[in-house]
C-alpha positions as CSV (number, residue, x, y, z in Angstrom):
1,M,15.3,-23.0,2.1
2,C,19.3,-23.6,2.3
3,F,20.3,-19.8,1.8
4,N,17.4,-19.0,4.6
5,L,19.1,-21.4,6.5
6,V,22.4,-20.0,6.4
7,A,21.5,-16.5,6.7
8,F,19.6,-17.4,9.9
9,Q,22.7,-19.0,11.4
10,T,25.0,-15.9,10.4
11,L,22.5,-13.8,11.9
12,C,22.4,-15.7,15.0
13,S,26.3,-15.7,15.6
14,L,26.4,-12.2,14.5
15,C,24.0,-11.1,17.3
16,M,25.4,-13.2,20.0
17,F,28.7,-11.9,19.1
18,Y,27.1,-8.0,19.5
19,N,25.3,-9.1,22.5
20,Y,28.6,-10.3,24.3
21,Y,29.8,-6.8,24.2
22,H,26.5,-5.2,24.1
23,P,24.6,-6.8,26.5
24,R,20.4,-6.5,26.1
25,S,17.7,-8.6,27.4
26,E,16.8,-11.9,25.2
27,A,13.8,-10.0,23.9
28,E,15.5,-7.3,22.4
29,L,18.0,-9.5,20.8
30,V,15.3,-11.6,19.6
31,Q,13.8,-8.6,18.0
32,Q,16.9,-7.7,16.6
33,I,17.5,-10.8,14.8
34,V,14.1,-10.9,13.4
35,E,14.4,-7.3,12.1
36,D,17.9,-8.2,10.6
37,L,16.6,-11.1,8.7
38,L,13.2,-9.6,7.3
39,A,15.6,-7.2,5.9
40,K,18.0,-9.6,4.3
41,L,15.1,-12.0,2.9
42,D,12.0,-9.7,2.3
43,N,11.3,-8.6,-1.2
44,T,7.8,-7.4,-0.9
45,S,8.0,-3.9,-1.3
46,L,5.3,-1.5,-3.2
47,S,5.7,-0.4,-6.4
48,I,6.4,3.4,-6.5
49,T,6.8,6.1,-9.2
50,E,9.2,5.5,-11.9
51,F,10.9,8.7,-11.1
52,P,11.1,9.4,-7.8
53,V,11.9,13.3,-8.0
54,G,11.9,15.1,-4.8
55,L,10.4,11.9,-3.0
56,E,13.5,11.7,-0.4
57,S,12.8,15.0,1.4
58,R,8.7,14.4,1.4
59,M,9.1,11.1,3.4
60,H,12.2,11.9,5.2
61,K,10.5,14.0,8.2
62,V,7.7,11.4,8.3
63,I,10.0,8.5,9.1
64,E,12.2,10.7,11.8
65,F,9.0,11.2,13.5
66,I,8.0,7.5,13.5
67,A,11.7,6.5,14.8
68,T,11.0,8.8,17.9
69,Q,7.3,6.8,18.8
70,P,9.0,3.3,19.5
71,S,6.9,2.1,22.6
72,K,3.7,3.8,21.3
73,V,0.8,3.5,18.7
74,C,2.0,6.2,16.1
75,M,-0.6,7.7,13.8
76,I,0.7,9.4,10.5
77,G,-1.6,11.4,8.3
78,I,-0.9,12.2,4.7
79,W,-2.9,15.0,3.5
80,G,-3.3,16.9,0.4
81,M,-5.2,17.9,-3.2
82,G,-5.6,15.2,-5.7
83,G,-2.6,14.0,-7.6
84,S,-0.3,15.5,-5.2
85,G,1.5,12.2,-4.4
86,K,-0.2,11.0,-1.2
87,T,-0.1,7.4,-2.2
88,T,3.3,7.7,-3.4
89,T,4.9,9.3,-0.6
90,A,3.0,6.4,1.8
91,R,4.0,3.7,-0.5
92,A,7.9,5.3,-0.2
93,I,7.5,5.4,3.9
94,Y,6.1,1.8,3.9
95,N,8.8,0.5,1.8
96,Q,11.3,2.0,4.1
97,I,10.0,0.7,7.2
98,H,8.3,-2.3,6.7
99,C,11.2,-4.8,7.2
100,K,10.8,-3.6,11.1
101,F,7.4,-5.5,11.2
102,L,6.2,-9.1,11.2
103,N,2.6,-7.9,10.9
104,R,1.9,-5.9,8.0
105,S,-0.9,-4.2,5.2
106,S,-1.4,-1.7,2.5
107,I,-4.9,-1.4,1.7
108,E,-5.4,0.9,-1.1
109,N,-7.9,2.6,-3.2
110,V,-10.5,2.4,0.0
111,R,-12.8,5.2,-1.1
112,E,-13.3,3.7,-4.7
113,V,-13.6,0.3,-3.5
114,C,-16.5,1.3,-1.1
115,E,-18.1,3.1,-3.6
116,K,-18.0,0.4,-6.2
117,E,-18.3,-2.5,-4.7
118,N,-21.5,-3.7,-2.8
119,R,-19.2,-5.7,-0.3
120,G,-16.2,-3.3,-0.7
121,T,-15.8,-3.2,3.3
122,I,-15.9,-6.6,3.4
123,H,-13.5,-7.2,0.9
124,L,-11.0,-4.7,2.3
125,Q,-11.6,-6.3,6.1
126,Q,-10.9,-9.9,4.3
127,Q,-7.8,-8.4,2.8
128,L,-6.4,-6.8,6.1
129,L,-7.2,-10.2,8.1
130,S,-5.2,-12.4,5.7
131,D,-2.2,-10.0,5.2
132,I,-1.9,-9.7,9.4
133,L,-2.9,-13.0,10.1
134,N,-1.9,-15.0,7.1
135,T,-5.4,-16.6,7.3
136,K,-8.4,-16.8,4.6
137,E,-11.3,-15.3,7.1
138,K,-15.2,-15.7,6.0
139,I,-17.0,-12.4,7.0
140,H,-20.7,-11.6,5.9
141,S,-21.3,-8.3,7.2
142,P,-19.1,-5.1,8.1
143,A,-19.9,-5.2,11.9
144,L,-18.7,-8.9,11.8
145,G,-15.4,-8.0,10.3
146,T,-14.8,-5.0,13.0
147,T,-15.8,-7.5,15.3
148,K,-12.9,-10.1,13.8
149,I,-10.5,-7.6,13.7
150,E,-11.2,-6.1,17.3
151,K,-10.7,-9.6,18.9
152,R,-7.7,-10.6,16.7
153,F,-5.4,-7.5,16.5
154,P,-5.0,-6.1,19.8
155,G,-1.7,-6.3,21.4
156,K,-0.2,-7.3,17.7
157,K,2.6,-4.8,16.2
158,V,1.6,-3.9,12.9
159,L,2.3,-1.5,10.0
160,V,-0.7,-0.4,8.5
161,V,-1.4,2.0,5.2
162,L,-4.9,2.9,4.8
163,D,-5.0,4.9,1.3
164,D,-7.5,7.6,0.4
165,L,-10.2,7.2,3.3
166,T,-13.1,9.7,2.9
167,T,-14.8,8.8,6.2
168,V,-14.1,8.1,10.0
169,E,-16.3,4.7,9.4
170,Q,-14.0,3.7,7.1
171,L,-11.2,3.5,9.2
172,K,-13.2,2.1,12.3
173,A,-14.6,-0.8,10.0
174,L,-11.2,-1.8,8.9
175,C,-9.0,-1.3,12.6
176,G,-11.8,-0.8,15.2
177,N,-9.8,1.3,17.6
178,P,-5.7,1.8,16.1
179,R,-4.7,2.9,19.9
180,L,-5.7,-0.8,20.8
181,F,-2.6,-2.2,18.9
182,G,0.7,-3.2,20.0
183,P,3.4,-0.8,21.1
184,G,5.6,0.2,18.0
185,S,2.4,-0.3,15.9
186,V,2.2,2.8,12.9
187,F,-0.6,3.4,10.8
188,I,-0.2,5.9,7.6
189,V,-3.8,7.5,6.8
190,T,-3.7,9.1,3.4
191,T,-6.7,11.4,2.9
192,R,-8.1,15.0,0.9
193,D,-9.8,15.7,4.2
194,A,-8.4,17.3,7.1
195,R,-10.9,17.4,9.2
196,L,-10.9,13.7,9.3
197,L,-7.1,13.5,10.4
198,N,-8.5,15.9,13.3
199,L,-11.1,13.5,14.4
200,V,-8.9,10.2,14.4
201,K,-6.5,12.8,16.4
202,V,-3.3,11.6,14.3
203,D,-0.1,12.3,16.0
204,Y,1.5,13.6,12.8
205,V,0.4,15.0,9.6
206,C,2.0,15.4,6.5
207,T,0.9,18.3,4.2
208,M,1.6,17.5,0.6
209,K,2.5,20.9,-1.0
210,E,3.4,21.9,-4.1
211,M,6.9,20.7,-5.5
212,E,9.0,23.8,-5.6
213,E,12.3,25.2,-7.5
214,K,14.2,22.6,-9.5
215,D,12.0,19.7,-8.8
216,P,9.1,20.5,-11.2
217,L,11.3,21.1,-14.3
218,E,13.3,18.0,-13.5
219,L,10.0,15.6,-12.9
220,F,8.5,16.5,-16.2
221,S,11.6,16.4,-18.1
222,W,11.9,12.7,-16.9
223,H,8.5,12.1,-18.3
224,A,8.9,14.1,-21.5
225,F,12.4,13.5,-22.5
226,R,13.5,10.3,-20.6
227,Q,16.3,12.6,-18.9
228,P,16.6,15.1,-15.8
229,S,16.4,18.3,-18.0
230,P,14.8,19.6,-21.5
231,I,16.6,18.9,-24.6
232,K,17.6,21.6,-26.9
233,D,15.1,24.0,-28.0
234,F,12.4,22.7,-25.8
235,S,13.7,24.8,-22.8
236,E,11.4,27.6,-22.7
237,L,8.1,25.4,-23.8
238,S,9.0,23.0,-20.7
239,R,9.1,25.8,-18.4
240,T,5.6,27.3,-19.9
241,V,4.1,23.6,-19.5
242,V,5.7,23.5,-15.8
243,A,4.2,27.0,-14.9
244,Y,0.7,25.2,-16.2
245,C,1.2,22.5,-13.8
246,G,1.8,24.5,-11.1
247,G,4.2,21.9,-8.9
248,L,1.8,19.2,-9.2
249,P,3.4,15.8,-9.8
250,L,0.3,14.2,-11.3
251,A,0.1,17.0,-14.0
252,L,3.6,16.9,-14.6
253,E,3.6,13.2,-15.3
254,V,0.6,13.1,-17.3
255,V,1.3,16.0,-19.5
256,G,5.1,15.2,-19.6
257,S,4.2,11.5,-20.9
258,Y,1.8,12.9,-23.5
259,L,4.2,15.0,-25.0
260,Y,7.1,12.5,-25.1
261,R,8.4,12.2,-28.8
262,R,6.1,15.2,-30.1
263,T,6.8,17.9,-32.1
264,K,7.8,21.3,-31.4
265,Q,4.5,22.4,-33.2
266,E,2.6,19.7,-31.7
267,W,3.6,21.1,-28.2
268,E,2.7,24.4,-29.2
269,S,-0.5,23.2,-30.0
270,V,-1.3,21.0,-26.8
271,L,-0.4,24.6,-25.0
272,L,-2.9,26.5,-27.0
273,K,-5.6,23.9,-26.2
274,L,-4.8,23.5,-22.4
275,E,-5.5,27.2,-22.2
276,R,-9.1,26.7,-22.8
277,I,-9.8,22.8,-22.5
278,P,-7.8,21.2,-19.1
279,D,-6.2,17.8,-19.8
280,D,-8.8,15.2,-19.0
281,Q,-6.7,12.7,-17.1
282,V,-5.6,15.5,-14.6
283,Q,-9.1,16.8,-14.2
284,E,-10.5,13.4,-13.7
285,K,-8.5,13.0,-10.4
286,L,-8.8,16.5,-9.3
287,R,-13.0,16.4,-10.1
288,I,-12.7,13.3,-7.2
289,S,-12.8,16.0,-4.7
290,Y,-15.6,18.2,-5.9
291,D,-17.8,15.2,-6.5
292,G,-17.3,14.3,-3.0
293,L,-18.7,17.5,-1.3
294,R,-21.9,16.3,0.3
295,D,-23.9,19.4,-0.6
296,D,-24.7,21.1,-4.1
297,I,-24.3,24.7,-1.8
298,T,-20.7,23.6,-0.8
299,K,-20.4,22.8,-4.7
300,D,-22.0,25.9,-5.7
301,I,-19.1,28.2,-3.6
302,F,-16.5,26.2,-5.2
303,L,-17.8,26.9,-8.5
304,D,-18.4,30.6,-7.9
305,I,-14.8,31.1,-6.2
306,C,-13.2,29.4,-9.2
307,C,-14.9,31.5,-11.7
308,F,-15.1,35.0,-9.6
309,F,-13.1,35.1,-6.3
310,I,-9.6,33.7,-6.6
311,G,-7.3,36.9,-4.9
312,K,-10.6,38.1,-3.3
313,D,-11.0,39.0,0.7
314,R,-12.2,36.3,2.3
315,A,-14.7,38.6,4.6
316,Y,-15.8,40.3,1.0
317,V,-16.5,36.9,-0.4
318,T,-18.4,35.6,2.5
319,E,-20.6,38.5,2.8
320,I,-21.7,38.2,-1.1
321,L,-22.3,34.6,-1.0
322,N,-24.1,34.5,2.2
323,G,-26.3,37.1,0.5
324,C,-27.1,34.2,-2.0
325,G,-28.0,32.0,0.5
326,L,-25.1,30.0,0.3
327,Y,-23.5,29.9,4.1
328,A,-20.3,30.9,3.0
329,D,-18.6,30.3,6.4
330,I,-18.8,26.9,6.9
331,G,-18.8,26.2,3.2
332,I,-15.3,27.9,2.5
333,M,-14.0,26.2,5.4
334,V,-15.1,22.8,4.8
335,L,-13.3,23.4,0.9
336,V,-10.1,24.8,3.0
337,E,-10.3,20.9,4.8
338,R,-10.9,19.2,1.5
339,S,-7.6,21.1,0.0
340,L,-10.0,22.9,-2.5
341,V,-9.1,26.3,-1.3
342,K,-6.5,28.0,0.5
343,I,-6.4,30.8,2.8
344,E,-3.2,33.2,1.6
345,K,-1.8,36.0,2.9
346,N,-4.0,39.0,4.2
347,N,-6.9,36.5,4.2
348,K,-7.0,36.6,0.0
349,L,-8.9,33.3,-1.1
350,G,-6.7,31.2,-3.4
351,M,-6.7,27.6,-4.9
352,H,-4.3,25.7,-7.1
353,D,-4.4,26.8,-10.7
354,L,-5.4,23.1,-12.3
355,L,-8.4,23.4,-9.3
356,R,-9.5,26.3,-11.0
357,D,-9.8,25.3,-14.5
358,M,-11.3,22.1,-13.1
359,G,-14.3,24.0,-11.6
360,R,-14.5,26.1,-14.8
361,E,-14.4,23.1,-16.8
362,I,-17.4,21.8,-15.1
363,V,-19.6,25.0,-15.7
364,R,-18.0,24.9,-19.4
365,Q,-19.3,21.1,-19.8
366,S,-22.7,22.1,-19.0
367,S,-23.1,23.7,-22.1
368,S,-19.8,23.3,-24.0
369,K,-22.0,24.9,-27.3
370,N,-24.0,27.6,-25.9
371,P,-22.3,29.9,-23.3
372,G,-25.8,31.7,-22.4
373,K,-27.1,28.5,-20.9
374,R,-24.3,28.2,-18.4
375,S,-24.7,29.0,-14.9
376,R,-21.5,31.5,-14.7
377,L,-19.5,33.3,-17.3
378,W,-15.9,34.5,-16.8
379,F,-14.0,34.2,-20.4
380,H,-14.2,37.8,-21.7
381,E,-15.2,36.0,-25.5
382,D,-18.0,34.4,-23.9
383,V,-19.5,37.3,-22.0
384,H,-19.1,39.5,-25.2
385,D,-21.0,37.0,-27.2
386,V,-23.7,36.5,-24.7
387,L,-24.2,40.2,-24.1
388,T,-24.0,41.6,-27.8
389,K,-26.5,38.4,-28.6
390,K,-28.9,38.6,-25.7
391,T,-29.2,34.9,-25.3
392,V,-29.5,35.0,-21.5
393,R,-29.7,37.2,-18.8
394,L,-27.3,36.4,-15.9
395,P,-27.5,37.5,-12.2
396,L,-24.2,39.6,-12.2
397,Y,-21.6,39.9,-9.2
398,K,-20.0,43.2,-8.7
399,I,-16.3,42.1,-8.1
């Protein structure tokens, strides 16, 4: 308490001195005092990754944009595939700017909480109200929670992070209409669905792309060797693993940590295994996007692209899949919005290698021992086995 009082008195003196030479309104001066005091005394930063390689450049443009919106409610969207670093980036941005806000809250795992808990939405509403108002509120239904938020928050300047949103309804339940909050408020939303960001009309979208240049090898090395570059005799193996991970931060961290302090022979064995069976931790994270697709037709389109159509012309693939009754025009667009498929140069279909492996693993697991019972075959040895033994007759695509 003594430290707080001394710090406050010192800040007041400094601000009065500064205001003498740089006159400002009383409200501006009070705001400056509060922000400086919070910056010195606050230690409520969110935890981020142990090795924040490339993080500074990811969040720099977002923070710059927020700084240009001091008098309006600013909606930021962070979009990308699973494991691309959306949550880490949102936390880092929060840590950089949270001291400027008296009222702030970080709500994480919105999708998971809402799906797994019967009162998940109510739980998150209570957390938000508690963080902002510093009081415990009893809520009996999501509708009542939204009403309380709409009545208590308008006009307040807030910083709110909503991590892993999947529906507009989740945003409305937690914030009502964010545009009714006080000037200078900042809302940061992370999602795998680009369409959601369009529906809520965010002001700025930060697209999470694969890591490039030297960053993937450095991040992998920190996890695999606890240093910024590979140790002697592991350089080529490291580059092979990094190529497999395809610049995806989650994969680089998971596989790197798994290989930590393992022998060269063990590394080679892991690489051989990954060629056939992807890492389960990475796949579990990526599969969330696939499981979140709302109908089996769109899932079928995704699996078909994984197995047969990567690098093929979009119009060509659409024609084939439409002929199979799969409504590929809208289906492919949904996959693009969910960051599961990319439209590359010359209108070719593409996707991250790990997403491709995830889709193929879904098919393989449907009948891991008997390839003839799978819905799709793409691996030449499995195809040869099925055709020579005549264990099944599959519909064939002419590719």
